[in-house]
Residue frames as qw, qx, qy, qz and C-alpha x, y, z in Angstrom:
[[0.583, 0.723, 0.370, -0.011, 148.70, 87.29, 183.21],
 [0.121, 0.937, -0.276, -0.177, 151.44, 89.86, 182.71],
 [0.405, -0.492, 0.737, 0.225, 154.13, 87.18, 182.77],
 [0.668, 0.335, 0.657, 0.101, 152.23, 85.20, 180.14],
 [0.429, 0.893, 0.120, -0.065, 152.13, 88.25, 177.82],
 [0.114, -0.821, 0.525, 0.190, 155.85, 88.83, 178.29],
 [0.569, -0.167, 0.788, 0.164, 156.51, 85.15, 177.58],
 [0.629, 0.587, 0.510, 0.010, 154.25, 85.25, 174.51],
 [0.268, 0.944, -0.134, -0.140, 155.96, 88.36, 173.12],
 [0.284, -0.643, 0.684, 0.197, 159.36, 86.77, 173.61],
 [0.642, 0.108, 0.751, 0.112, 158.24, 83.63, 171.82],
 [0.544, 0.789, 0.282, -0.044, 156.90, 85.64, 168.88],
 [0.082, 0.916, -0.364, -0.146, 160.10, 87.66, 168.64],
 [0.477, -0.431, 0.749, 0.160, 162.19, 84.49, 168.86],
 [0.668, 0.301, 0.672, 0.106, 160.35, 82.91, 165.91],
 [0.379, 0.864, 0.020, -0.331, 160.60, 85.90, 163.53],
 [0.001, 0.652, -0.674, -0.349, 164.11, 85.07, 162.27],
 [0.418, 0.017, 0.905, 0.075, 162.98, 81.49, 161.69],
 [0.514, 0.671, 0.481, -0.232, 160.03, 82.70, 159.67],
 [0.242, 0.845, -0.292, -0.377, 162.31, 84.89, 157.53],
 [0.164, -0.412, 0.862, 0.247, 164.64, 81.95, 156.86],
 [0.493, 0.298, 0.813, -0.087, 161.65, 79.74, 156.09],
 [0.464, 0.797, 0.174, -0.346, 160.42, 82.33, 153.56],
 [0.116, 0.722, -0.587, -0.348, 163.85, 82.39, 151.86],
 [0.305, -0.135, 0.937, 0.104, 163.88, 78.58, 151.71],
 [0.517, 0.540, 0.622, -0.232, 160.33, 78.57, 150.36],
 [0.366, 0.829, -0.134, -0.402, 161.26, 81.13, 147.69],
 [0.043, -0.538, 0.792, 0.285, 164.28, 79.05, 146.69],
 [0.417, 0.116, 0.901, -0.028, 162.11, 75.94, 146.41],
 [0.499, 0.705, 0.410, -0.293, 159.60, 77.76, 144.21],
 [0.675, 0.346, 0.331, 0.561, 162.40, 79.01, 141.97],
 [0.020, 0.994, 0.072, 0.083, 162.53, 82.69, 142.92],
 [0.635, 0.388, -0.301, 0.597, 166.06, 84.09, 142.67],
 [0.465, -0.441, -0.413, 0.647, 167.63, 85.66, 145.76],
 [0.039, 0.923, 0.327, -0.197, 166.51, 89.24, 146.35],
 [0.229, -0.802, 0.245, 0.495, 169.91, 90.79, 145.65],
 [0.561, 0.000, 0.638, 0.527, 170.65, 89.27, 142.24],
 [0.126, 0.267, -0.360, -0.885, 170.40, 91.06, 138.92],
 [0.195, -0.229, -0.874, -0.382, 167.92, 88.42, 137.79],
 [0.155, -0.584, -0.714, 0.353, 165.67, 89.28, 140.74],
 [0.013, -0.500, -0.051, 0.864, 165.94, 93.00, 139.98],
 [0.159, 0.087, -0.621, -0.762, 164.88, 92.38, 136.37],
 [0.208, -0.413, -0.880, -0.109, 161.90, 90.27, 137.47],
 [0.123, -0.631, -0.502, 0.578, 160.82, 92.97, 139.91],
 [0.006, 0.381, -0.229, -0.896, 161.39, 95.66, 137.25],
 [0.157, -0.151, -0.791, -0.572, 159.24, 93.78, 134.77],
 [0.188, -0.568, -0.783, 0.171, 156.49, 93.55, 137.38],
 [0.070, -0.589, -0.198, 0.781, 156.68, 97.32, 137.96],
 [0.061, 0.167, -0.534, -0.827, 156.56, 97.91, 134.20],
 [0.173, -0.330, -0.870, -0.324, 153.49, 95.70, 133.82],
 [0.184, -0.642, -0.656, 0.352, 151.69, 97.48, 136.64],
 [0.098, -0.749, -0.159, 0.636, 152.57, 101.13, 135.97],
 [0.060, -0.519, 0.440, 0.730, 153.85, 101.52, 132.40],
 [0.292, 0.130, 0.878, 0.357, 152.22, 99.02, 130.06],
 [0.293, 0.724, 0.568, -0.260, 148.96, 100.94, 129.65],
 [0.232, 0.898, -0.089, -0.364, 150.72, 103.76, 127.79],
 [0.021, -0.664, 0.674, 0.323, 154.01, 102.25, 126.61],
 [0.819, 0.260, -0.326, -0.395, 152.50, 98.92, 125.59],
 [0.953, -0.219, 0.209, -0.013, 153.20, 95.24, 126.16],
 [0.837, 0.312, 0.061, 0.445, 156.07, 95.41, 123.68],
 [0.409, -0.646, -0.032, 0.643, 157.31, 98.76, 125.11],
 [0.414, 0.262, 0.494, 0.718, 156.83, 100.25, 121.65],
 [0.074, 0.171, 0.109, -0.976, 154.69, 103.19, 122.77],
 [0.411, -0.125, -0.590, -0.684, 151.54, 101.51, 121.48],
 [0.020, 0.165, 0.862, -0.478, 149.69, 100.81, 124.72],
 [0.026, 0.624, 0.773, 0.115, 145.90, 100.89, 124.93],
 [0.114, -0.861, -0.303, 0.393, 145.94, 104.47, 126.24],
 [0.444, -0.222, 0.333, 0.802, 148.51, 105.73, 123.72],
 [0.194, 0.536, 0.608, 0.552, 145.82, 106.85, 121.25],
 [0.218, -0.885, -0.408, 0.061, 144.64, 109.48, 123.73],
 [0.449, -0.725, 0.076, 0.517, 147.95, 111.33, 123.90],
 [0.594, 0.672, 0.083, 0.435, 149.76, 113.80, 121.70],
 [0.384, 0.514, -0.742, -0.193, 152.69, 113.42, 121.79],
 [0.915, -0.083, -0.351, -0.178, 152.49, 109.64, 121.89],
 [0.734, -0.608, 0.301, 0.040, 154.25, 107.70, 124.65],
 [0.060, 0.716, -0.664, -0.208, 157.91, 106.94, 123.97],
 [0.933, 0.197, -0.297, -0.059, 158.96, 103.78, 122.17],
 [0.549, -0.726, 0.412, -0.050, 161.14, 102.39, 124.94],
 [0.914, 0.065, 0.308, 0.256, 162.70, 99.79, 122.64],
 [0.589, 0.569, 0.114, 0.563, 164.36, 102.62, 120.72],
 [0.323, -0.944, -0.060, 0.026, 165.17, 104.92, 123.62],
 [0.633, 0.526, -0.272, 0.499, 168.58, 106.57, 123.15],
 [0.275, -0.808, 0.221, -0.472, 168.65, 107.92, 126.70],
 [0.352, 0.287, -0.800, 0.393, 171.00, 106.71, 129.44],
 [0.487, -0.414, -0.757, 0.138, 169.75, 105.09, 132.63],
 [0.206, -0.264, -0.383, 0.861, 170.23, 108.30, 134.62],
 [0.260, -0.009, -0.240, -0.935, 167.82, 110.16, 132.33],
 [0.519, -0.283, -0.724, -0.355, 165.29, 107.32, 132.48],
 [0.408, -0.367, -0.684, 0.480, 165.42, 107.41, 136.26],
 [0.024, -0.190, -0.165, 0.968, 164.88, 111.19, 136.28],
 [0.390, -0.095, -0.418, -0.815, 161.87, 111.05, 133.95],
 [0.527, -0.345, -0.775, -0.055, 160.33, 108.22, 135.97],
 [0.341, -0.355, -0.553, 0.672, 160.83, 110.15, 139.19],
 [0.021, -0.370, -0.127, 0.920, 159.93, 113.66, 138.02],
 [0.513, 0.641, 0.528, -0.216, 157.64, 113.06, 135.06],
 [0.590, 0.420, 0.414, 0.551, 157.86, 114.20, 131.46],
 [0.066, 0.943, 0.207, 0.252, 156.89, 117.83, 131.90],
 [0.517, -0.808, 0.162, 0.231, 159.72, 118.44, 134.41],
 [0.581, -0.289, 0.525, 0.551, 162.21, 117.40, 131.73],
 [0.227, 0.507, -0.301, -0.775, 160.62, 119.28, 128.84],
 [0.061, -0.038, -0.931, -0.357, 158.85, 116.20, 127.52],
 [0.381, -0.429, -0.637, -0.515, 155.22, 115.12, 127.50],
 [0.328, -0.345, 0.384, -0.791, 153.04, 116.46, 130.29],
 [0.862, -0.130, -0.206, -0.445, 151.19, 113.16, 130.16],
 [0.704, 0.112, -0.626, 0.316, 154.14, 111.19, 131.56],
 [0.540, -0.795, -0.090, -0.262, 153.38, 111.38, 135.30],
 [0.078, 0.609, -0.678, 0.404, 155.97, 111.66, 138.05],
 [0.837, -0.215, -0.488, -0.126, 156.19, 108.35, 139.90],
 [0.273, 0.419, -0.604, 0.621, 158.50, 109.49, 142.73],
 [0.444, -0.289, 0.431, -0.731, 155.71, 109.49, 145.30],
 [0.902, 0.027, -0.056, -0.428, 154.25, 106.16, 144.15],
 [0.911, 0.211, -0.322, 0.148, 157.33, 103.98, 143.59],
 [0.682, -0.670, 0.166, 0.240, 160.14, 103.16, 146.00],
 [0.024, 0.787, -0.548, -0.282, 163.79, 103.76, 145.14],
 [0.437, -0.179, 0.870, 0.140, 164.20, 100.00, 144.67],
 [0.595, 0.552, 0.577, -0.092, 161.23, 99.82, 142.29],
 [0.339, 0.901, -0.115, -0.245, 162.58, 102.69, 140.21],
 [0.160, -0.630, 0.726, 0.224, 166.06, 101.15, 140.09],
 [0.531, 0.074, 0.842, 0.054, 164.64, 97.76, 139.11],
 [0.545, 0.731, 0.367, -0.187, 162.44, 99.37, 136.46],
 [0.190, 0.865, -0.367, -0.284, 165.37, 101.26, 134.94],
 [0.299, -0.389, 0.851, 0.188, 167.41, 98.05, 134.81],
 [0.574, 0.359, 0.735, -0.048, 164.51, 96.24, 133.17],
 [0.442, 0.848, 0.095, -0.277, 164.05, 99.03, 130.61],
 [0.056, -0.715, 0.618, 0.322, 167.72, 98.63, 129.69],
 [0.443, -0.056, 0.882, 0.153, 167.00, 95.07, 128.56],
 [0.529, 0.631, 0.530, -0.203, 164.27, 96.26, 126.20],
 [0.177, 0.812, -0.256, -0.494, 166.37, 98.56, 124.03],
 [0.859, 0.299, 0.367, 0.193, 166.93, 97.05, 120.59],
 [0.390, -0.361, 0.362, 0.766, 169.98, 98.06, 118.53],
 [0.470, 0.744, 0.183, -0.438, 169.08, 100.40, 115.69]]
């Protein structure tokens, strides 16, 4: 029985790389960009935005989300944000109050991974409209 378990574990371990390659091939067939591309980062960033930010900042990132009416000051209009990416990353990580802004902007450092924050900041950069 012990030899069967050892054999089974070896077989499972031997197939893991194949499964990873199969997943990459499947993603390519579906049309997902490779994980490391800028396009992939923007797609992931948009997904993070839709899950964590849209309620306050709105679908159009104009600060007019469904919950925006409850807050004073209102959520930032991210399409007109003059702040550099470094600042955006800090406010996402630490929250508004830590940077002298709205206490209603929560810190997301414990909720989001470094990759999610980086992807989100890159996505936010695509939203800024020239003034």
